[in-house]
C-alpha positions in Angstrom: 39.8 -46.0 16.4 36.0 -46.6 17.0 34.3 -48.7 14.5 31.0 -49.6 13.7 29.4 -52.4 11.4 25.6 -53.0 10.6 24.0 -55.6 8.9 20.4 -56.4 8.2 17.5 -58.6 7.7 14.4 -58.3 5.0 12.0 -60.1 5.4 10.2 -60.9 2.1 13.0 -60.8 -0.2 16.4 -63.0 1.5 16.0 -64.6 4.6 19.2 -63.9 5.8 21.5 -61.1 7.3 23.0 -58.9 4.7 26.5 -57.2 5.6 25.3 -53.9 3.1 29.0 -52.9 2.8 28.8 -51.1 6.0 31.7 -53.4 8.2 33.9 -51.2 10.5 33.1 -48.2 9.6 34.0 -45.1 11.6 30.4 -43.3 10.4 27.1 -43.9 12.4 25.1 -44.3 9.4 24.5 -46.4 6.1 22.4 -46.3 3.3 20.0 -49.3 2.3 21.3 -50.6 -1.1 18.9 -50.1 -3.9 18.2 -54.0 -4.6 16.7 -53.8 -1.1 14.3 -50.1 -1.2 10.9 -52.0 -1.6 8.7 -49.9 1.0 6.4 -53.1 1.8 9.3 -55.1 2.3 10.0 -55.4 6.5 13.5 -55.0 7.4 15.6 -55.2 11.0 18.9 -54.1 10.9 21.7 -54.6 13.6 24.4 -52.5 14.4 27.7 -53.0 16.9 30.6 -51.0 17.7 34.3 -52.7 17.9 37.1 -50.9 19.6 40.7 -53.4 19.1 40.1 -56.9 19.7 36.7 -55.4 21.9 33.4 -55.4 20.0 30.0 -55.1 21.4 26.9 -56.8 21.3 24.8 -56.9 18.2 21.8 -54.4 18.7 18.9 -55.1 16.7 16.2 -52.6 15.7 12.3 -52.6 15.7 10.7 -54.0 12.4 10.7 -51.2 9.6 8.0 -51.3 6.6 9.2 -47.9 4.2 5.2 -48.2 3.4 4.5 -48.0 6.8 7.0 -46.0 8.8 8.2 -43.7 6.2 7.0 -39.7 6.4 5.9 -38.7 3.1 6.5 -35.4 2.0 4.3 -32.8 0.2 3.7 -32.3 -3.1 5.2 -30.0 -5.8 3.1 -26.8 -6.5 4.0 -26.7 -11.1 1.9 -23.4 -11.8 -1.1 -22.0 -10.9 -3.9 -19.9 -13.2 -5.6 -17.0 -11.7 -9.0 -16.1 -13.2 -11.9 -14.3 -12.0 -13.3 -16.6 -9.6 -11.0 -19.8 -9.1 -7.0 -20.8 -9.2 -6.4 -23.7 -11.5 -3.2 -25.3 -10.1 -1.1 -27.9 -11.5 0.8 -30.5 -8.5 3.9 -33.2 -8.7 2.9 -35.8 -6.2 6.2 -36.6 -3.9 6.8 -39.7 -5.4 5.9 -42.6 -7.9 3.0 -44.8 -7.5 3.1 -48.2 -7.7 0.2 -50.6 -9.0 -2.7 -50.3 -6.3 -1.5 -47.2 -4.9 -4.7 -44.2 -4.6 -3.4 -40.9 -4.0 -5.5 -37.9 -2.9 -4.9 -34.8 -2.4 -6.6 -32.4 0.5 -6.5 -29.0 -0.6 -7.1 -26.4 2.6 -7.9 -22.8 1.3 -9.0 -19.6 2.5 -8.8 -16.0 1.9 -6.5 -13.7 3.0 -8.1 -11.7 5.8 -8.0 -11.9 9.4 -11.1 -13.5 9.9 -11.4 -15.8 7.1 -12.2 -19.7 7.8 -10.8 -22.6 5.7 -12.5 -24.9 3.0 -11.3 -27.7 2.0 -11.8 -30.0 -1.0 -10.1 -33.7 -2.1 -9.3 -34.5 -5.5 -7.4 -37.4 -6.9 -5.9 -35.4 -10.1 -3.3 -33.2 -10.6 -4.5 -30.4 -12.2 -7.9 -29.4 -10.3 -9.1 -26.0 -9.7 -10.7 -24.5 -6.7 -13.7 -22.5 -7.6 -16.6 -19.7 -6.7 -13.8 -17.6 -5.7 -13.9 -13.7 -5.3 -13.1 -11.5 -7.9 -9.5 -9.9 -7.2 -9.1 -11.3 -3.6 -5.8 -12.7 -2.2 -6.5 -16.5 -1.4 -4.0 -19.2 -0.2 -4.1 -22.9 -0.1 -1.8 -25.2 1.2 -2.0 -28.9 0.3 -1.4 -32.6 1.6 -1.1 -35.9 0.5 -3.0 -39.4 1.5 -1.6 -42.4 0.8 -4.3 -45.5 0.5 -2.9 -48.7 -0.4 -4.7 -51.9 -1.2 -4.2 -53.5 2.1 -6.4 -50.1 2.9 -3.7 -48.6 4.3 -4.2 -44.6 5.1 -1.0 -42.8 5.4 -0.6 -38.8 5.6 2.0 -37.0 3.9 3.1 -33.2 5.3 1.3 -30.2 4.6 3.0 -27.9 2.0 4.0 -24.2 2.4 1.1 -22.0 1.6 1.2 -20.4 -1.4 -0.9 -17.3 -2.1 -2.4 -15.8 -5.4 -4.9 -12.5 -6.0 -8.0 -13.7 -8.4 -8.5 -11.1 -11.6 -11.3 -8.8 -12.1 -14.1 -9.6 -14.6 -14.4 -8.5 -17.7 -17.9 -7.3 -16.8 -16.4 -5.1 -13.2 -13.5 -3.9 -15.9 -16.3 -2.6 -18.1 -18.1 -1.5 -15.2 -15.6 0.6 -13.2 -14.7 2.0 -17.0 -18.1 3.8 -17.2 -18.5 5.0 -13.6 -15.3 6.8 -14.6 -16.3 8.1 -17.4 -19.7 9.2 -16.0 -17.6 10.8 -12.8 -14.8 12.9 -15.4 -18.2 13.9 -17.1 -19.6 15.4 -14.0 -16.2 17.8 -13.0 -16.6 18.6 -16.5 -19.8 19.8 -16.5 -19.3 21.2 -13.2 -16.6 23.2 -14.1 -18.3 24.7 -16.9 -21.2 25.6 -14.3 -18.7 27.6 -12.3 -17.1 29.4 -15.1 -20.4 30.5 -16.2 -21.7 31.8 -13.1 -18.5 33.6 -12.7 -18.8 35.1 -16.1 -22.2 35.8 -15.8 -22.2 37.5 -11.9 -18.2 38.9 -12.2 -20.0 42.4 -11.4 -21.5 41.3 -8.6 -18.6 39.2 -7.0 -16.0 42.1 -7.6 -18.8 44.4 -5.9 -19.0 42.1 -2.9 -15.5 41.3 -3.0 -13.9 45.0 -2.4 -12.4 45.8 1.2 -15.0 47.8 3.1 -14.3 51.5 3.5 -12.5 52.8 6.7 -11.4 55.9 8.2 -7.6 56.6 8.1 -6.5 56.5 11.0 -5.7 59.9 12.5 -9.1 60.9 11.6 -10.3 57.7 13.7 -8.3 58.5 16.5 -9.3 62.0 16.8 -12.9 61.0 16.4 -12.4 58.7 19.7 -10.4 61.7 21.3 -11.5 65.0 20.5 -9.1 66.6 23.1 -6.2 65.6 20.6 -4.3 68.7 19.5 -4.0 67.6 15.7 -6.6 69.9 14.0 -5.4 72.9 16.1 -1.7 72.3 15.1 -3.3 72.9 11.5 -5.2 76.2 12.8 -1.8 77.4 14.0 -0.2 76.5 10.7 -3.5 78.4 8.9 -2.4 81.9 10.8 1.1 82.1 11.3 1.4 82.0 7.5 -1.0 84.9 6.6 -1.2 86.3 3.1 -2.2 89.8 2.1 -4.6 91.0 -0.9 -3.9 93.2 -3.7 -6.6 95.6 -5.2 -6.2 96.6 -8.4 -8.0 99.9 -9.4 -8.4 100.4 -13.3 -8.8 104.6 -13.8 -9.7 106.7 -16.5 -6.5 108.6 -18.1 -5.9 112.5 -16.5 -8.2 111.4 -13.5 -6.4 113.2 -10.5 -8.8 111.4 -7.7 -7.8 107.6 -9.4 -4.0 108.7 -9.0 -4.6 109.6 -5.4 -5.9 107.3 -4.4 -3.2 104.3 -5.6 -1.1 106.3 -3.5 -3.0 106.5 -0.7 -2.7 102.9 -1.0 0.3 101.9 -1.8 1.8 103.3 1.4 -1.0 101.1 3.9 -0.5 98.1 1.7 2.3 95.4 1.0 2.9 93.0 -1.5 3.7 89.6 -1.1 4.1 86.6 -3.1 0.6 84.9 -2.1 -1.3 88.0 -3.0 -5.2 88.1 -4.0 -6.2 89.3 -7.3 -9.7 91.4 -7.3 
């Protein structure tokens, strides 16, 4: 089985090699002792492999200084408070500061539109405010830590993940919207009232103009277009095929022979039908 052994040397602490409790292990990694986690110390690491009785030469790493060679993570955003023209942001640093350290926060923010440009502010406080923002607008921001030490070292950390928040509407704008809505509703009600009044005032005229136009019946319209059609001839023939007789009644005085003979003569020459005309 292949084993690995790690030893390290710390300059500025103990001027000797320490085995770190990582001798003849199968893993390819080993943790630093807590007693040696000083970021300004220079650490050199040695490692070799062992297989049975065969061992490799020690391989030595380049000097490592945590303060210079460590990547600083982004700060943590604790809370964001929105107002109509600003965002109040509270952050937590990625590590605890030591004497002589100075942390500065680089804040980039922008309006969440396709054509917006980023703006930047710098602050050393963990509670700061992004000002002069538009109301009811979505803004995004990201934060980066800069570490400055007594030795004039400037070390930048990683950018935080962008976070977006929308500013609120101011009370003045809210009141303006309420007044505008009230005015629009009032105008709508007035327009409806005027419309109903005009309908009541001119309902006769509207009723007259809304009547359908007079139209000639279809059979008359066809006859006027083509007078040769036998429509009226059929009606005339129907009238000739059903003639009716007329009945005349003559009142005469009693004992008049002339009146009686006249009635007898007419009775033989005329017939009575159900469709008779009385004169």
